[in-house]
C-alpha positions in Angstrom: -101.5 -16.2 17.5 -99.9 -18.5 19.8 -96.2 -18.7 20.9 -94.3 -20.8 23.4 -91.2 -20.1 25.0 -88.8 -23.0 24.3 -85.9 -21.6 26.3 -85.5 -18.6 28.5 -82.0 -19.1 30.0 -78.7 -17.4 29.3 -75.6 -18.5 27.3 -74.7 -21.3 29.7 -78.2 -22.6 30.1 -79.6 -23.5 33.8 -78.4 -25.7 35.2 -74.9 -24.5 34.6 -72.5 -27.3 33.9 -70.4 -28.1 36.9 -72.4 -25.8 39.2 -73.7 -26.7 42.5 -75.7 -23.7 43.4 -78.9 -24.0 44.7 -80.8 -22.6 41.5 -79.0 -25.1 39.4 -80.1 -27.8 42.0 -83.8 -26.6 41.8 -86.6 -29.0 41.6 -88.9 -26.2 40.4 -89.2 -27.0 36.4 -89.3 -23.1 36.1 -85.7 -22.9 37.1 -84.7 -25.3 34.3 -83.7 -23.0 31.5 -82.5 -24.0 28.1 -81.0 -21.4 25.7 -83.5 -18.9 24.3 -85.8 -19.7 21.6 -89.4 -19.3 20.9 -92.0 -21.2 18.5 -95.0 -19.6 16.9 -97.4 -22.3 16.4 -100.6 -20.3 15.1 -101.5 -19.3 12.5 -97.9 -20.0 11.0 -94.9 -22.2 12.3 -91.9 -20.1 12.9 -89.0 -20.6 15.2 -87.0 -17.5 16.6 -83.4 -18.7 17.1 -81.9 -22.1 16.8 -79.4 -22.6 19.7 -77.4 -25.6 20.8 -80.6 -27.4 22.2 -82.7 -26.7 19.2 -83.0 -30.5 18.4 -84.5 -31.2 22.0 -86.7 -28.1 22.1 -88.2 -29.3 18.5 -88.7 -32.8 20.0 -90.2 -31.3 23.2 -92.6 -29.0 21.6 -93.3 -31.6 18.6 -92.4 -29.2 15.9 -93.1 -31.2 12.6 -92.8 -28.5 9.9 -91.6 -24.8 9.6 -92.5 -22.0 7.5 -89.7 -19.8 8.3 -87.0 -19.1 10.8 -86.1 -15.7 12.6 -82.6 -15.3 14.0 -81.9 -12.5 16.4 -78.1 -12.5 16.1 -75.2 -14.6 15.6 -74.0 -15.7 19.1 -73.7 -19.5 19.6 -76.3 -19.8 22.1 -78.9 -18.5 19.5 -77.5 -19.9 16.3 -75.5 -23.2 16.8 -78.4 -25.5 16.1 -78.9 -24.2 12.6 -77.8 -27.5 11.2 -80.8 -29.3 12.6 -83.0 -27.4 10.3 -82.2 -30.0 7.6 -85.2 -32.2 8.4 -87.5 -29.1 7.9 -85.6 -27.5 5.0 -85.7 -30.1 2.7 -89.3 -30.8 3.1 -89.6 -26.9 2.2 -87.7 -27.6 -0.9 -90.0 -30.3 -2.4 -91.8 -29.2 -5.6 -95.5 -29.7 -4.9 -96.2 -30.4 -8.6 -94.0 -33.3 -8.6 -95.2 -36.5 -6.8 -91.7 -37.6 -6.1 -89.4 -36.1 -3.5 -87.1 -33.7 -5.4 -84.6 -32.1 -2.9 -83.1 -29.9 -5.8 -86.5 -28.2 -6.4 -87.5 -25.0 -4.5 -85.2 -22.6 -2.5 -85.6 -24.2 0.8 -86.4 -22.9 4.3 -86.3 -19.0 4.6 -84.2 -17.6 7.3 -84.7 -14.1 8.0 -82.1 -12.0 10.1 -79.8 -8.9 9.9 -76.6 -8.4 7.6 -74.2 -8.8 10.3 -75.6 -12.0 11.4 -75.8 -13.2 7.8 -71.9 -12.7 7.6 -71.4 -14.7 10.7 -73.5 -17.5 9.5 -71.6 -17.6 6.0 -68.3 -17.8 8.2 -69.5 -20.2 10.7 -71.6 -22.4 8.5 -69.6 -22.1 5.3 -70.4 -25.6 4.3 -74.1 -24.6 3.7 -72.9 -22.4 0.8 -70.6 -24.9 -0.8 -72.0 -27.1 -3.7 -72.0 -30.8 -2.7 -73.2 -33.9 -4.5 -74.7 -35.7 -1.6 -78.2 -34.9 -0.8 -79.4 -34.4 2.8 -76.0 -33.6 4.1 -76.6 -30.0 4.9 -79.8 -27.8 5.4 -81.3 -26.3 2.4 -81.8 -22.7 3.4 -82.1 -19.4 1.7 -81.2 -16.2 3.6 -83.0 -12.9 3.6 -81.9 -9.6 5.0 -84.4 -8.3 7.5 -83.7 -4.8 6.4 -85.9 -5.3 3.5 -89.0 -5.2 5.9 -90.4 -2.4 8.0 -93.8 -1.1 9.7 -94.7 0.0 6.2 -93.6 -3.1 4.6 -93.9 -6.1 6.9 -93.0 -9.5 6.4 -96.2 -11.8 5.8 -96.2 -15.2 6.4 -99.5 -17.2 6.7 -101.6 -14.5 8.3 -98.8 -13.1 10.3 -97.1 -9.7 9.7 -93.8 -9.6 11.2 -91.5 -6.4 11.7 -87.9 -6.4 12.8 -86.7 -4.2 15.5 -82.9 -3.2 15.4 -81.3 -3.6 18.9 -77.9 -3.2 20.4 -76.3 -6.1 22.2 -72.9 -4.8 23.2 -71.0 -4.4 19.8 -73.3 -6.8 18.3 -76.3 -5.9 15.9 -79.4 -7.8 17.2 -82.9 -8.1 15.7 -86.0 -8.2 17.8 -89.3 -9.1 16.2 -92.9 -7.8 16.5 -95.6 -10.4 15.4 -99.0 -9.4 14.7 -102.0 -11.6 13.3 -105.4 -10.4 11.7 -107.3 -10.7 14.9 -106.1 -7.2 16.1 -106.1 -8.4 19.6 -102.6 -7.2 20.2 -99.0 -7.9 19.2 -96.1 -10.1 20.6 -93.0 -8.4 20.7 -89.7 -10.6 21.1 -86.8 -8.5 22.3 -84.0 -10.9 23.5 -80.2 -10.2 24.0 -80.0 -6.2 24.1 -78.4 -3.6 26.5 -79.8 -0.7 24.5 -82.9 0.2 22.4 -82.7 3.2 20.1 -85.2 6.0 20.1 -86.2 5.0 16.7 -86.8 1.3 17.8 -88.8 2.6 20.9 -90.8 4.8 18.4 -91.5 1.6 16.4 -92.5 -0.5 19.4 -94.9 2.5 20.7 -96.5 3.2 17.2 -97.0 -0.5 16.1 -100.2 -0.9 18.0 -101.3 -2.6 21.3 -98.5 -5.2 22.5 -100.4 -7.8 24.5 -97.0 -9.6 25.3 -93.4 -8.2 25.6 -90.6 -10.7 25.9 -87.6 -8.9 26.9 -84.0 -9.5 27.9 -83.5 -9.5 31.8 -80.4 -11.3 32.5 -80.1 -10.5 36.3 -80.3 -7.9 39.3 -76.7 -6.4 38.7 -75.9 -4.6 35.6 -74.1 -6.1 32.6 -72.3 -4.6 29.5 -74.4 -6.5 26.8 -77.8 -7.3 28.4 -80.3 -5.5 30.2 -80.7 -6.0 34.0 -84.0 -6.6 35.6 -84.5 -2.8 36.3 -83.3 -1.7 32.8 -85.7 -4.3 31.2 -88.5 -2.7 33.4 -87.6 0.7 32.5 -87.8 -0.2 28.8 -91.2 -1.9 29.4 -92.3 1.4 31.1 -91.8 3.2 27.9 -93.4 0.4 25.6 -96.5 -0.2 27.8 -97.3 -3.7 27.1 -100.0 -5.5 28.8 -97.8 -8.3 30.0 -94.0 -8.2 30.3 -92.0 -11.4 30.5 -88.3 -11.5 31.3 -86.1 -14.0 29.4 -82.3 -14.9 29.1 -82.2 -15.4 32.9 -79.1 -16.5 34.7 -78.7 -18.9 37.5 -78.5 -16.1 40.1 -82.0 -16.3 41.2 -85.0 -18.8 41.6 -87.8 -18.1 39.6 -89.9 -17.2 42.6 -87.1 -14.8 43.8 -87.1 -12.9 40.3 -90.9 -12.4 40.9 -90.4 -11.1 44.4 -87.6 -8.8 43.1 -90.2 -7.5 40.4 -93.0 -6.9 43.1 -90.6 -5.1 45.4 -89.6 -2.7 42.5 -93.0 -2.1 40.6 -93.7 1.1 42.5 -90.6 2.9 40.7 -92.6 2.2 37.4 -95.9 4.1 37.5 -97.2 2.6 34.2 -96.3 -1.0 34.8 -98.0 -0.6 38.2 -101.1 0.5 36.9 -101.1 -2.0 34.1 -100.6 -4.6 36.7 -103.6 -3.2 38.8 -105.7 -3.5 35.8 -104.9 -7.1 35.1 -101.6 -7.0 33.4 -98.6 -8.5 34.7 -94.6 -8.3 34.7 -93.2 -11.7 35.3 -90.2 -13.8 34.7 -90.6 -16.2 31.7 -90.0 -19.9 31.8 -89.5 -22.8 29.4 -92.9 -24.0 28.0 -94.6 -20.7 28.7 -97.5 -20.3 26.1 -98.4 -16.7 25.1 -101.6 -16.0 23.3 -103.1 -12.7 22.0 
């Protein structure tokens, strides 16, 4: 299984519009942070979140087809590129038994998310659900409530098993995702936009099997009402015990190198993470273009 982090920045992105801070002016490419998104490109083609920069991310990472899309929640920085799925969705709706392109055949591209986000999509993208005569003027999507799936009944897509993880993001219901392939080399857990993980979700993360990579919301050093701080993200990782922990949804408050220095200074507070790092694991800030492989 291979995943690339297409974006690791907070809702403003980095650089922030109109900002002259040193991080926003940085020449280090790891300090250039598009809005959060990930792309699984082996063994299936799956995108997690379609933010405002999804079109550019799809071009940057040469996405040519999609099997499915996973949406974490309904905020603009994770959702507002949904319309750019058009080019993928009409390909999915072609009837393979018909030699001619038939955009009316097939259900389209599947989108998996939670019920609250489905309601947001229906309101924010109402035109998707309105019949029109013109072909290609809107994405052809069908939406599935992720509550249908669980550890005992995972979503299965081309050799991947996918389990949703309920998360709390302030008053918003968010969904994390655990992805596992048939090699049994470990899972990837993607948990962006959260300030709390319930006991039941921790139980799921701890019982699913070895987690090779944990991508987790870590907004900044200081606490925030809807996001984990660096220490809160490390505390959650301490409970989960992944081999590699990667921060995402980062602000422009710190350079990439300074985030790593902060982690290194505080790793002593987390005995399990410290032990994992001594044995070849890691706790690091993620960055756009980072490829994770199990």
